[in-house]
N, C-alpha and C positions, 0 to 999 in steps of 0.2 A: 503494499499500500504506500510506496514513496511516493505515487504520484496523486496522492488524496486530494491535495491543495489544489489539483487541476481539476477535480469534481466540484469540490463547495467550499466558500469560504468561511463557514458558518463552523467554529471549534465544537460544538455540542453535533451538530451533524458530522462532523469528521470521526466523532467517537460513535454515530450510530450506524457509519460505514464498515467500520472497523469491525463492528461488534457481527455485521449482517454478512462480511466476508467470511469470518471465524466459523459463522454457520452455515457457510455455502448458500446463502439466499441470493438468488437471481436479482440484480436492480435493474432500474434502466439505464444507467451507465455500462452496466455490462450488457447489454443489449445493444446499445450504441457502438459501443468497441466492435461487437460481433458484426454489425452490419459494415463495417469501414472495409475496404472502401466503397463509400455511396456512389451509386453511378453517376458517373461523370457528364454521360449525352443529358441525364434528367437535370444536373445542376445547372447545365448552359441551355437548358430549354431547346435542344436538338434531338427531340423523341417527339413523336405524332403525336398531338393531345385529340386527334378525332378518333381514335381508337376502332375502326373501322376494321372489317376481317382480312384484309391485303396484308396487313401487320403483323407484327408490330413494326415500324419505320425508324431509323435513325440517320440520322446526317454526320458526316465525320468531321469535324472541328477543324481538321487540318488539311483538309481540301484533298488528299490522297484514297479515299473512299467516295461512298454514295453521295451525291449533291443536292438530289433531290430525294422525294419519297417516292412510291411504286406510284402514286395517284399523281406524281407531277408536282407535289407541295415543293415550293424551295424552301431556303434557309429564314430569309426574313419572314416568311408567311408563316414557319413551324414555329418560331420562338415567337412572336406576336398572338399565335394561336392558342400557344400555351398560357400568353398571360390572360388572355379574353377569358381561357376555360377557368383559371383559377378566380379571376375576378367573378365569372357565374357563378362556382360554387359557394363565392363567398355572400352573393348577394341573394342567392337560395337558400344558404343559412340564415341572413337577417329575416328574409320573409317568412320562415317556420317561425320567428320566434314573433312575428306581428301578425297575429290571427286576424285583423279587422281589414287587412289588404289583401285584394283580389287582384288578380292578373290584368283587370279593364280599368283598374283605378288610375286617375291621373296621380301623378306624387303628390302627396299632401304632407306637410314640416311646418313647423313653428314659424313665426313671422322673420325672427331673425336668420334660420337657417335657410329659407325660403328665399331671401333676399340675398345671400350670400349664393347658393346657385344659380339664381336668375343672374347675377353679374357674371359670375363664371360664364356660363352658356352664352351671353350675350356678347360675350368678347370675343368669339370666334362663328357668331350667328346661327347659335344650333338651335334646333328645339326644345322645348318643354318635353321634362322628363316624364314617362309613364311606366306602370308597373309592369305592364304588357312586354319591352323590352328584354325583362330577364327571360320568358319565353323564346320570344322572338332569336334571341340570342342562341339559344340550341340548335337551331337550323343553321346559323354559321359554324356550328362545330360539329356539321357533317359534311366534309368535304368541300370545305366551302372555297370561294375564290377572289374573293376581295384582298384586295393590296393589303401589305402590313398596317398601314396609316391607317385604314379604314377599320382593322380589326384593333388595334391600339384606341381608335376614338371609342367603340364601342365599349371595350375594358375600364376606361376610363369615366365612362358615363354610366357604367353600371356602378362604378366607384361612388359616384355622386348619390346613385340610387341606395345604396348600400347603407350609407351617414342617414339619410330620410328613413330607411326603415331602421335602423337601429334606434334612432329617436323614438320613432313611435313605438317601439319594444318597450322602451323604458318605462318602469312604475312608478308611478308618483310617489313621494317618498312621505309627504304630508309634514314634512319638516324642511327646515334650510339644511341643515346638518344632522348626523346620528354619526353617536360615539361608537365605536367597536374595539374589542381585545385583540391582541395580536400574540404572536410569537409562542415559542414553548413556555413561557411562563404562565399560559393557560390552562396548562394542565397541572389538575389537582393530585395534592401528595396522595391522597387516598381516594377511594369511591371507584364505581363504575364509569366509564367512558364509552359512548358511542359516536362513531365518526361518520360525517356526511360528506358524499364526494358528488360529485355533477349536479345536477336540478333536480332535486328530491322534492316530492310533494309539500306545498307548504302546511296543507292539512296534516300531513302525518307528523312532520316537525312539532306542528302546535298541540297535537294528540299526545306525544309522548312527553310535552312538557307538561300536561294537564294530566298526566297519570305519575311524573314526576312530585307534582305537589300533593297529591293522593298519599304517597308514603315517604317521606320526610327522613322517616328513619333509616332508608337507604338511599344514600347520596349516590346520586349519578349525574354526568353533566353532558352536554351534548356540545360536538366540536367539528368544524370544517375543516376539511384537510384540503383549505388552498382555494375554495371557491367564497366569494362572497356572496353569502345566504340571507337575504333582508327577511325577517318577518315580523309583520304589523312596522312598528317604529323603531324597529332595532336590528341589529346583524347578529348570526350566530357567533360566538370565538371564533378566531381564525388561529389555529393552532399551528399552521405550516404553510409555506408555500406550495405551489403546485409540484415543483421539482423536489419536493421534503417527503410530500406524502407517502411514498414508498417507504421511505426511512422508518417514518415514525410506525406504519403498519408490521415493519418487519422487527421493531423492539419490542413488541406486545405491550405497548402500551396504551392500544387502541382493542376494545373487549369486542364490539363487532362494528361492521362496517354497514352502513344504506348507501346503496348505489344508484345513483338518480341517472337519468339520460346525458349523455355527456361525458360518464365516468370512464376514464383513460383505461383499457384492457390489462394494463401493466398492474392495475391496484386490485383486480380481481384474481390475477396471477399472483401476487405477493400473500394476499388473503388465503389463497388456496396453499401457498407454500407453508405458512405459518399456525394456520386452523383458524382461523380468526373467520368467525360466523359473518355473512353476506347476507342483506335483506334486498331483491332485486326490485327495478320498480314496475317489473311486470309480474307481480305476483299483488295478494292480497292483503298487506301486512295489516298486524294486531299490536298495536301501542304495548298491551300487557304484555304479548308475546315475547317483544322485541326485546322488554326490558328482562322478562323472565331467562331468554337468550344470553344475555349480557352477561348479565350477572353468573350465569352457571360459567360462562367463558373467566371473569374474574376471578372465580374461586379455584377453577383449574390451572389458572395462568402462574408459571413458576420463574417467569422474568423479573430478574430487579428492576426496579422502576427508574429508567434513565434521565427522568427529569427533577428529581428531588434536589439537588443543587442549582437550579434554574433559577436566575433571577426575577423580578416580580412581572407581572403580565405588562403589555405596553398598552397603551391606549393610544388612539387617531381619531380625530374629528373627520368624518366622511363626507364632504363636501357634496350634495346631492342635488343642486339646480344650478343652472347657468347664473341666476340672478346672485345666489351666493359667493359663488365665485367671483362675480365681477365686485360684488360689495366688500369682500375681502382683498382684492386686488387695489381697488380706490382707497381705501380705510388705512391701507398700510402705505399708499402713495409709490407702490410698486412702478417703476421704467422699465424693465424689462422681465420676460418671463419664459422661462424654459419647461417644456410638459417632457416626462421622460417616465416610459412605462412600458407593459408588455407582462410576456409570460417567461416563466424558466426552459430555457434550453440548455441541451446536453451538450451546444457546441463550444459553450463557455463555463467557466466555474460558476456553481450559483453563487449569486449577490456580487460578485469580484465587479463586473462593471458597473454595476449601480453605485456601488461603494468608490470606485476610481471617477465615477463622473463627478457624482458629489463634491468630492474631495476636490478635484480639479475645477469646479464651479465654486467653491466656496468664497473665494473673494474676488468674484467678479461682477458682483451686484446684483446677480441675476437670481429671482426668484422661482423656486423649484415647484412644480405641482407633478405627481405620479400616481399613476395607478395599477392595477392587478399586482403580481408578483413583485413588484418593482418598488411598490410603494411600501409592501412588506419590509422588504432589505431596506430601503430607504428609514421607516420606522426602527428596526435592530441598530443601525448605523447611529442615526443621530442620538439615539438613547443611550448608547456607550460613549459619544464624543464630543455631541454637543447638545445635549436633551432642551434645551430653548430654541433651538433653530429648527425643529421638525419641519420639512416641506407639506404644502397641502397635499391633501388625497383626496382624488377624486373617485367620485361613483363610478364602479367598473366596467357597469353597460355601455353606459355613454364614452367613458374614458376621455382622453382628448377632446371628440366634440364639444362636452359640455364646456370646455375650460373657453374653447374658440368662439360658441356661442357667447359665453360670458364676456369675453373681452370685446366682441363686435357690439356687443348691445352697450359696453360703456364707452363706444367709441375709442379702444384702446387696441385694438387689432394690431396697430404697428409695433405695438410694444412685446410682441411673442417674436422670440428668438428664433425658435424651432420645435419640433416635435419629433423626439427620438422613439421608436420603438426599438427597445433593446432586445428584445426577444418575439417573433411569432410563431406560435401555437397553430393557430388555424387559420384558413383563407378567408374567413368574414375579417380579421385583422389585417391582411394582406389588402383585401379589398377595401377597407376604409383607411388604410394608409395611401394609397394611389388616390382615394376620393377628396382626403385632405390637401394634397398635393394639389390637385385638380382646382381645389377650391382656391390657391392661390399662397399655401401654407409653405413652410421652408419644412420639409421632413425628409428623414434618415430612418434607415431601416440598417440594423447591426444583424439581424440574419442575412445570408446570401439569398438572392431571387434570380431565377432562371431567364435572364437576358443576355449573358454573356457570347452568348453562342452567334450572335449577328450584332455587328457594327454599327448597321442600318437602325435596325431597334431600337437601341443606344441612345442614339443620337437622335430619332424621332420622340422618343419617349421624353426626352430633354427637352427638344424644341417645343411638345406640346403641352408640357408643363408648363415651361417658361413665358409660353403666349399666355398663359393664363395667370402670370404673376407668382408661380411657385416654384420650387424645386425640389427635387428628390435625390438624395445622397444614397446610393446605394455600393455593395461592394461584391467581389468573388472568393470572399473569406469571411470568415466571422470579424466585424469589426473592432477596433482596438478604443478603450479611452481617450486616449491622446488625441486619434484621428478626431473624433466627436465633441471632443472638448476646444478643440481648433476650431471645428466647422461651428459649435454654438457660439463663440465668442468673435468669429470674424466679422468683420463691420461689412 
């Protein structure tokens, strides 16, 4: 385990890694290492996204092999169509979470976001967006012949659609800010611990809470394993980032896992290895039965508690609306804002990029706001190094969009230095990142994106976003903090 620091920057997590390795438990770092080298064609975007039965087709990046797909698709079209497929999947993911939208609907959005989108589209005389474009795109992903620029334009429009759908899917909080407990410190020293992952039904969480109130003599706690789960006017305590969730399960600290839609299969895999009971969303669970199973597991567990020496829990105020963000910025007389957020990724040591970015921007006078796993890492770092300077935490559903709307409403959008996605886990985040850049924001992605296989696509993408006043910084390798810090502070 001499390379343990390349996996996570958290010392408690490093101890859990050592323990899991000694017991032979397979975790997502192990699966990542076994997957190397990952497909170079896919990393460059030089694999066919149409998935017809002629293929699969690939284009040689060095010009010594195939220059066209079997159907005649060229390099530029292949890379651009790959971008379109990713954005299409991202928009579909956002649409699934916005049940009031249908394919025939015109785009509905708040006045602030609607004005930003209208400004972006009018810059290049484009038509109004419509949700039906998501389904029309499916036709372009079937041996399509448009130019790479036409495919990229459609991808960027889907990015804007994703932003509007994400806004509609957001649940009103009923409050400007909500308090949330974070970190390993939320694990109690005694009692039963029930972990939640994915998007479990809220009524099940509420039923469990009611059942616990009826049995105060048998303490139990409900914890989220990396997901921001809001119930009524509060969040369930978040014990881990998403990348640490398998570690916590492997430690024996969780006595039952409630796995909702969106749960990583790796969590189920680790639960099976360690004997942790799992309640799946496709069952009809009973709260009393869940508590009984969790208590039985706790009584049988022989693992030492890994969190007995962990410091007190961290607390953060989660900004739930664009209005509350603009009020925070205005009241603090903030002149510059950096938005930094995203998911844990095995490409980089967990927490290290966030820590280096926050440290690099510490003396720049830039106010930092974060979302997702990055916000949890920020809370850990500032608690240890600068407890009075904690960055703002954004509601995870809208993330950076919430801050962009708040700044625009306050007339301070020019204060935004940039938006950095430190890690992208799913295609919705990718589509959102492109949409924000197309709105006119400076956006960077630390996770490599599959465009390097075509210089024409790279140049066209930069020009199209630039025509809208935006910027997209991306790499062909996991980004380093120094490059991103320089990007944020560049005039």
